[in-house]
Residue, then its C-alpha position, 0 to 999 in steps of 0.5 A: x074771922x077778920x073783915x076782908x076790907x080790913x085785911x086788904x087795907x092792912x096788906x096794902x099798908x104793909x106793902x107800902x111800909x116795906x117799900x118806904x123802909x127800903x127807900x129810907x135805907x137807900x137814899x141817894x145823896x142827890x135827892x132833895x131834902x123835901x123828898x127825904x122828909x116825905x119818905x121818912x114821915x110817910x114811913x113813920x105814919x104808915x108804921x103808926x097806922x099798922x101798929x094801931x091796926x095790930x092793937x085793934x085786931x088783936x094780932x101781932x102781924x106788923x110787930x112780927x114783921x118788924x122783928x123779922 
């Protein structure tokens, strides 16, 4: 059974990724370039963290989410 703290962290990061992904698909034209960069870099960092967590816990939860 997975550690509850691990599961909570993974769930929180997954929700953060979903929000950043939605933001990255709907970037308004008037948003500052620095804010766009923060969204895109943040999304990439969270994605890398979740992919590593999948590797460590032996699941494909995040990979499956990406394929949905």
